[in-house]
DSSP file (Angstrom, degrees, kcal/mol; ACC not computed):
  #  RESIDUE AA STRUCTURE BP1 BP2  ACC     N-H-->O    O-->H-N    N-H-->O    O-->H-N    TCO  KAPPA ALPHA  PHI   PSI    X-CA   Y-CA   Z-CA
    1    1 A M     >        0   0    0      0, 0.0     4,-1.8     0, 0.0     5,-0.1   0.000 360.0 360.0 360.0 -33.5    0.0    0.0    0.0
    2    2 A Q  H  >  +     0   0    0      1,-0.2     4,-2.2     2,-0.2     5,-0.2   0.858 360.0  54.9 -64.9 -34.7    2.9    2.3    0.7
    3    3 A I  H  > S+     0   0    0      1,-0.2     4,-2.4     2,-0.2    -1,-0.2   0.887 105.8  52.1 -65.8 -38.7    4.2    1.9   -2.9
    4    4 A V  H  > S+     0   0    0      2,-0.2     4,-2.5     1,-0.2    -2,-0.2   0.908 109.8  48.9 -64.6 -42.6    0.8    3.0   -4.2
    5    5 A K  H  X S+     0   0    0     -4,-1.8     4,-2.3     2,-0.2    -2,-0.2   0.913 112.1  48.3 -64.2 -41.9    0.8    6.1   -2.1
    6    6 A M  H  X S+     0   0    0     -4,-2.2     4,-2.5     2,-0.2    -2,-0.2   0.905 111.8  50.0 -64.9 -40.5    4.3    7.0   -3.2
    7    7 A L  H  X S+     0   0    0     -4,-2.4     4,-2.6     1,-0.2     5,-0.3   0.911 110.6  49.5 -63.8 -42.9    3.4    6.4   -6.9
    8    8 A L  H  X S+     0   0    0     -4,-2.5     4,-2.4     2,-0.2    -2,-0.2   0.897 111.4  50.4 -61.3 -40.7    0.3    8.6   -6.5
    9    9 A L  H  X S+     0   0    0     -4,-2.3     4,-2.4     2,-0.2    -2,-0.2   0.939 112.8  44.5 -64.0 -47.7    2.5   11.3   -4.9
   10   10 A V  H  X S+     0   0    0     -4,-2.5     4,-2.3     2,-0.2    -2,-0.2   0.937 116.4  45.4 -64.7 -47.2    5.1   11.3   -7.7
   11   11 A I  H  X S+     0   0    0     -4,-2.6     4,-2.5     1,-0.2    -1,-0.2   0.891 112.6  52.7 -64.4 -38.4    2.5   11.2  -10.5
   12   12 A G  H  X S+     0   0    0     -4,-2.4     4,-2.2    -5,-0.3    -2,-0.2   0.910 109.8  47.1 -63.4 -43.2    0.5   13.9   -8.8
   13   13 A V  H  X S+     0   0    0     -4,-2.4     4,-2.4     2,-0.2    -2,-0.2   0.925 113.3  48.8 -65.1 -43.6    3.6   16.2   -8.5
   14   14 A L  H  X S+     0   0    0     -4,-2.3     4,-2.4     1,-0.2    -2,-0.2   0.891 110.7  51.2 -62.5 -39.2    4.5   15.6  -12.2
   15   15 A A  H  X S+     0   0    0     -4,-2.5     4,-2.6     2,-0.2    -1,-0.2   0.897 110.1  49.7 -65.3 -39.8    0.9   16.3  -13.3
   16   16 A M  H  X S+     0   0    0     -4,-2.2     4,-2.4     2,-0.2    -2,-0.2   0.923 111.6  48.3 -64.7 -42.7    0.9   19.6  -11.4
   17   17 A M  H  X S+     0   0    0     -4,-2.4     4,-1.9     2,-0.2    -2,-0.2   0.914 113.6  46.3 -64.3 -42.0    4.2   20.6  -12.9
   18   18 A M  H  X S+     0   0    0     -4,-2.4     4,-2.5     2,-0.2    -1,-0.2   0.900 111.3  52.8 -66.8 -40.1    3.1   19.7  -16.4
   19   19 A G  H  X S+     0   0    0     -4,-2.6     4,-2.3     1,-0.2    -2,-0.2   0.900 108.4  49.9 -61.2 -41.2   -0.2   21.5  -15.8
   20   20 A L  H  X S+     0   0    0     -4,-2.4     4,-2.4     2,-0.2    -1,-0.2   0.872 109.7  51.6 -65.8 -36.3    1.6   24.7  -14.8
   21   21 A L  H  X S+     0   0    0     -4,-1.9     4,-2.5     2,-0.2     5,-0.2   0.929 109.8  49.3 -63.6 -44.9    3.8   24.5  -17.9
   22   22 A W  H  X S+     0   0    0     -4,-2.5     4,-2.8     2,-0.2    -2,-0.2   0.893 110.0  51.4 -62.2 -39.4    0.7   24.2  -20.1
   23   23 A I  H  X S+     0   0    0     -4,-2.3     4,-2.2     1,-0.2     6,-0.2   0.945 111.4  47.7 -61.1 -47.6   -0.9   27.2  -18.3
   24   24 A G  H  <>S+     0   0    0     -4,-2.4     5,-2.9     1,-0.2     6,-1.7   0.881 114.8  45.1 -62.6 -39.2    2.2   29.3  -18.9
   25   25 A Q  H ><5S+     0   0    0     -4,-2.5    15,-2.6     3,-0.2     3,-1.1   0.901 112.0  51.5 -71.8 -40.0    2.4   28.3  -22.5
   26   26 A G  H 3<5S+     0   0    0     -4,-2.8    -2,-0.2     1,-0.3    -1,-0.2   0.857 112.9  45.1 -65.1 -34.4   -1.3   28.8  -23.1
   27   27 A L  T 3<5S-     0   0    0     -4,-2.2    -1,-0.3    -5,-0.2    -2,-0.2   0.373 114.6-118.5 -89.0   4.6   -1.1   32.3  -21.6
   28   28 A N  T < 5S+     0   0    0     -3,-1.1    -3,-0.2     2,-0.2     3,-0.1   0.787  84.1 116.0  63.8  30.4    2.1   33.0  -23.6
   29   29 A I  S   <S+     0   0    0     -5,-2.9     2,-0.6     1,-0.3    -4,-0.2   0.839  72.0  47.1 -90.8 -43.6    4.1   33.5  -20.4
   30   30 A I        -     0   0    0     -6,-1.7    -1,-0.3    -9,-0.2    -2,-0.2  -0.897  64.7-175.3-102.3 117.6    6.5   30.6  -21.0
   31   31 A R        +     0   0    0     -2,-0.6    -1,-0.1    -3,-0.1     5,-0.1  -0.229  32.2 149.4-107.3  43.0    7.8   30.5  -24.5
   32   32 A W        +     0   0    0      1,-0.2     2,-0.1     2,-0.1    -2,-0.1  -0.989  58.6  26.1-128.2 136.4    9.7   27.2  -24.2
   33   33 A P  S >  S-     0   0    0      0, 0.0     3,-2.0     0, 0.0    -1,-0.2   0.687  81.2-147.3 -71.9 153.7   10.2   25.3  -26.3
   34   34 A A  T 3  S+     0   0    0      1,-0.3    -2,-0.1    -2,-0.1     5,-0.1   0.737  95.3  54.4 -63.4 -23.3   10.0   27.9  -29.1
   35   35 A S  T 3  S+     0   0    0      3,-0.0    -1,-0.3     2,-0.0     2,-0.1   0.309  78.8 130.9 -93.6   9.9    8.5   25.4  -31.6
   36   36 A S    X   -     0   0    0     -3,-2.0     3,-0.7     1,-0.1     0, 0.0  -0.375  53.8-147.2 -68.4 139.8    5.6   24.4  -29.3
   37   37 A F  T 3  S+     0   0    0      1,-0.2    -1,-0.1    -2,-0.1    -3,-0.0   0.538  92.5  67.7 -79.8  -7.1    2.2   24.4  -30.9
   38   38 A M  T >   +     0   0    0      2,-0.1     3,-1.8     6,-0.0    -1,-0.2   0.546  67.5 123.1 -91.1  -7.8    0.6   25.4  -27.5
   39   39 A L  T <  S-     0   0    0     -3,-0.7   -13,-0.2     1,-0.3   -14,-0.1  -0.351  86.3  -3.1 -63.6 123.2    2.1   28.9  -27.3
   40   40 A G  T 3  S+     0   0    0    -15,-2.6    -1,-0.3     1,-0.2   -14,-0.2   0.592  95.2 126.0  76.5  11.9   -0.5   31.6  -27.0
   41   41 A L    X>  -     0   0    0     -3,-1.8     3,-1.9   -16,-0.3     4,-0.6  -0.887  47.9-157.2-105.5 107.9   -3.5   29.3  -27.3
   42   42 A P  H >> S+     0   0    0      0, 0.0     4,-1.4     0, 0.0     3,-0.9   0.735  85.2  71.1 -59.6 -25.5   -5.8   29.8  -24.3
   43   43 A Q  H 3> S+     0   0    0      1,-0.3     4,-2.1     2,-0.2     5,-0.2   0.824  94.0  57.7 -61.9 -27.1   -7.5   26.4  -24.4
   44   44 A W  H <> S+     0   0    0     -3,-1.9     4,-2.2     1,-0.2    -1,-0.3   0.795 100.2  56.4 -72.6 -26.7   -4.1   24.9  -23.2
   45   45 A S  H <X S+     0   0    0     -3,-0.9     4,-2.0    -4,-0.6    -1,-0.2   0.879 108.5  47.4 -70.0 -35.5   -4.3   27.1  -20.1
   46   46 A W  H  X S+     0   0    0     -4,-1.4     4,-2.1     2,-0.2    -2,-0.2   0.918 113.3  47.5 -68.6 -43.1   -7.7   25.6  -19.3
   47   47 A R  H  X S+     0   0    0     -4,-2.1     4,-2.5     1,-0.2    -2,-0.2   0.885 111.7  51.5 -64.7 -37.4   -6.4   22.1  -19.9
   48   48 A G  H  X S+     0   0    0     -4,-2.2     4,-2.8     2,-0.2    -1,-0.2   0.889 107.8  51.7 -65.7 -39.2   -3.3   22.8  -17.8
   49   49 A A  H  X S+     0   0    0     -4,-2.0     4,-2.1     2,-0.2    -2,-0.2   0.898 111.0  48.5 -64.2 -39.7   -5.5   24.1  -15.0
   50   50 A L  H  X S+     0   0    0     -4,-2.1     4,-2.3     2,-0.2    -2,-0.2   0.928 113.0  47.0 -64.7 -45.1   -7.5   20.8  -15.1
   51   51 A L  H  X S+     0   0    0     -4,-2.5     4,-2.4     1,-0.2    -2,-0.2   0.904 111.9  50.1 -64.5 -41.4   -4.4   18.7  -15.2
   52   52 A A  H  X S+     0   0    0     -4,-2.8     4,-2.4     2,-0.2    -1,-0.2   0.877 110.3  51.4 -64.6 -36.9   -2.8   20.6  -12.3
   53   53 A G  H  X S+     0   0    0     -4,-2.1     4,-2.1     2,-0.2    -2,-0.2   0.900 109.9  48.2 -66.0 -41.1   -6.1   20.2  -10.3
   54   54 A V  H  X S+     0   0    0     -4,-2.3     4,-2.1     2,-0.2    -2,-0.2   0.909 112.2  50.1 -64.5 -41.2   -6.1   16.5  -10.9
   55   55 A G  H  X S+     0   0    0     -4,-2.4     4,-2.3     2,-0.2    -2,-0.2   0.901 109.3  50.8 -63.4 -41.2   -2.4   16.3   -9.8
   56   56 A A  H  X S+     0   0    0     -4,-2.4     4,-2.7     1,-0.2    -1,-0.2   0.885 109.3  51.3 -64.3 -38.1   -3.2   18.3   -6.7
   57   57 A A  H  X S+     0   0    0     -4,-2.1     4,-2.6     2,-0.2    -1,-0.2   0.888 109.3  50.7 -65.2 -38.4   -6.0   15.9   -5.8
   58   58 A M  H  X S+     0   0    0     -4,-2.1     4,-2.2     2,-0.2    -2,-0.2   0.911 111.6  47.2 -65.3 -42.2   -3.7   13.0   -6.3
   59   59 A V  H  X S+     0   0    0     -4,-2.3     4,-1.6     2,-0.2    -2,-0.2   0.931 113.1  49.0 -63.5 -45.3   -1.1   14.6   -4.0
   60   60 A W  H  X S+     0   0    0     -4,-2.7     4,-1.1     1,-0.2     3,-0.2   0.926 112.4  47.8 -59.9 -45.4   -3.8   15.3   -1.4
   61   61 A Y  H  < S+     0   0    0     -4,-2.6     3,-0.3     1,-0.2    -1,-0.2   0.877 111.3  50.4 -65.3 -37.6   -5.1   11.8   -1.6
   62   62 A S  H  < S+     0   0    0     -4,-2.2    -1,-0.2     1,-0.2    -2,-0.2   0.786 111.5  49.1 -72.0 -25.4   -1.7   10.3   -1.2
   63   63 A R  H  < S+     0   0    0     -4,-1.6    -1,-0.2    -3,-0.2    -2,-0.2   0.619  89.0  97.7 -90.3 -13.9   -0.8   12.4    1.8
   64   64 A R     <        0   0    0     -4,-1.1    -3,-0.0    -3,-0.3    -4,-0.0  -0.468 360.0 360.0 -78.4 152.6   -4.0   11.7    3.8
   65   65 A T              0   0    0     -2,-0.1    -1,-0.2     0, 0.0    -2,-0.1   0.378 360.0 360.0  69.6 360.0   -3.9    9.1    6.5
C-alpha cells in the first residue's frame, strides 16, 4: 500500500508541474520550447489548470492518513 501512495504522490507532482507548464504556454508567459504548438492558445491554459487540479487531488489523496 505504501508503494501505491508514493506512486500517486510522484505522478501527482509531475501532473501539477506539467499543468503549470501548459498554463504558462497557453497564456504566452512561458515561451519554451520555441517550436511548441501550444504557445498563445488559451485552451491549453484551461487544460493545464484541469491537469494541475487532478495532480493536486492525487497529492492530497496520497498524503492523507
